[in-house]
C-alpha positions as a Markdown table, in Angstrom:
| # | Residue | x | y | z |
|---|---|---|---|---|
| 1 | Met | -52.7 | -12.4 | 43.2 |
| 2 | Lys | -53.4 | -11.4 | 46.8 |
| 3 | Ile | -56.5 | -13.5 | 46.9 |
| 4 | Phe | -54.6 | -16.5 | 45.7 |
| 5 | Ile | -52.0 | -16.1 | 48.6 |
| 6 | Val | -54.8 | -15.7 | 51.2 |
| 7 | Leu | -56.6 | -18.8 | 49.9 |
| 8 | Leu | -53.4 | -20.7 | 49.9 |
| 9 | Ala | -52.7 | -19.6 | 53.5 |
| 10 | Ile | -56.2 | -20.7 | 54.6 |
| 11 | Met | -55.9 | -24.0 | 52.9 |
| 12 | Leu | -52.5 | -24.6 | 54.5 |
| 13 | Gly | -54.0 | -23.7 | 57.9 |
| 14 | Ile | -56.9 | -26.1 | 57.4 |
| 15 | Trp | -54.5 | -28.9 | 56.3 |
| 16 | Leu | -52.3 | -28.4 | 59.3 |
| 17 | Trp | -55.3 | -28.3 | 61.7 |
| 18 | Lys | -56.7 | -31.6 | 60.3 |
| 19 | Arg | -53.3 | -33.2 | 60.4 |
| 20 | Gly | -53.0 | -32.3 | 64.1 |
| 21 | Arg | -56.4 | -33.6 | 64.9 |
| 22 | Glu | -55.6 | -37.0 | 63.2 |
| 23 | Ser | -52.4 | -37.4 | 65.0 |
| 24 | Ser | -54.0 | -36.6 | 68.4 |
| 25 | Arg | -56.8 | -39.0 | 67.6 |
| 26 | Asn | -54.2 | -41.7 | 66.7 |
| 27 | Asp | -52.4 | -41.0 | 70.0 |
| 28 | Ala | -55.6 | -41.3 | 71.9 |
| 29 | Ile | -56.3 | -44.7 | 70.3 |
| 30 | Lys | -52.8 | -45.9 | 71.0 |
| 31 | Ser | -52.8 | -44.8 | 74.6 |
| 32 | Lys | -56.0 | -46.7 | 75.6 |
| 33 | Pro | -55.3 | -49.3 | 78.2 |
| 34 | Pro | -55.3 | -52.9 | 76.9 |
| 35 | Lys | -58.4 | -54.9 | 77.3 |
| 36 | Pro | -58.3 | -57.7 | 79.9 |
| 37 | Thr | -57.7 | -61.1 | 78.3 |
| 38 | Gln | -60.3 | -62.8 | 80.4 |
| 39 | Pro | -63.7 | -61.3 | 81.3 |
| 40 | Gln | -64.4 | -60.8 | 85.0 |
| 41 | Gln | -66.3 | -63.5 | 86.7 |
| 42 | Val | -69.9 | -62.5 | 87.5 |
| 43 | Ala | -71.1 | -63.6 | 90.9 |
| 44 | Ala | -73.5 | -66.5 | 90.8 |
| 45 | Ala | -77.1 | -65.6 | 91.6 |
| 46 | Arg | -78.2 | -66.9 | 94.9 |
| 47 | Pro | -81.8 | -68.1 | 95.4 |
| 48 | Ile | -84.2 | -65.9 | 97.3 |
| 49 | Val | -87.2 | -67.4 | 99.0 |
| 50 | Pro | -90.2 | -65.9 | 100.7 |
| 51 | Cys | -90.8 | -66.3 | 104.5 |
| 52 | Leu | -93.6 | -68.6 | 105.1 |
| 53 | His | -95.1 | -66.3 | 107.8 |
| 54 | Cys | -94.7 | -62.8 | 106.5 |
| 55 | Gly | -93.8 | -63.3 | 102.8 |
| 56 | Thr | -90.7 | -61.2 | 102.9 |
| 57 | His | -88.1 | -62.4 | 100.4 |
| 58 | Val | -84.9 | -63.4 | 102.0 |
| 59 | Asp | -81.6 | -64.8 | 100.7 |
| 60 | Met | -81.8 | -68.6 | 101.2 |
| 61 | Ala | -78.5 | -68.7 | 103.1 |
| 62 | Glu | -80.0 | -66.3 | 105.7 |
| 63 | Thr | -83.3 | -68.2 | 106.3 |
| 64 | Val | -84.3 | -70.3 | 109.2 |
| 65 | Glu | -85.5 | -73.7 | 108.1 |
| 66 | Gly | -88.4 | -75.2 | 110.0 |
| 67 | Arg | -90.4 | -78.4 | 109.5 |
| 68 | Leu | -93.1 | -76.7 | 107.5 |
| 69 | Gly | -90.9 | -74.3 | 105.4 |
| 70 | Arg | -88.4 | -71.4 | 105.5 |
| 71 | Tyr | -88.7 | -68.3 | 107.6 |
| 72 | Cys | -86.9 | -65.0 | 107.8 |
| 73 | Ser | -86.2 | -65.3 | 111.6 |
| 74 | Lys | -86.6 | -67.8 | 114.5 |
| 75 | Ala | -89.4 | -65.6 | 115.9 |
| 76 | His | -91.5 | -66.0 | 112.8 |
| 77 | Cys | -90.8 | -69.7 | 112.8 |
| 78 | Thr | -92.1 | -70.1 | 116.4 |
| 79 | Val | -95.1 | -67.7 | 115.8 |
| 80 | His | -96.2 | -69.7 | 112.9 |
| 81 | Gly | -96.3 | -72.8 | 115.1 |
| 82 | Asp | -93.2 | -74.4 | 113.7 |
| 83 | Arg | -89.8 | -75.4 | 115.3 |
| 84 | Pro | -86.5 | -74.5 | 113.7 |
| 85 | Leu | -84.5 | -77.5 | 112.6 |
């Protein structure tokens, strides 16, 4: 009879422990922040071109354009024998 009471107490403890874990898991799921309705915009990729003189890749917006091609700086444009536009 004592063993039955001990087993009953252990089973009741396990049941209460599992029930507590399930409710805390459900609370965690409910408390998650809502997902944004629209995905964030990813910045568009900007073209990168090599300097005609040294070969360094530079963002196209930062290049110096010459008659023969694009350069990373005005100095490389003139050293290469070109004039900036």
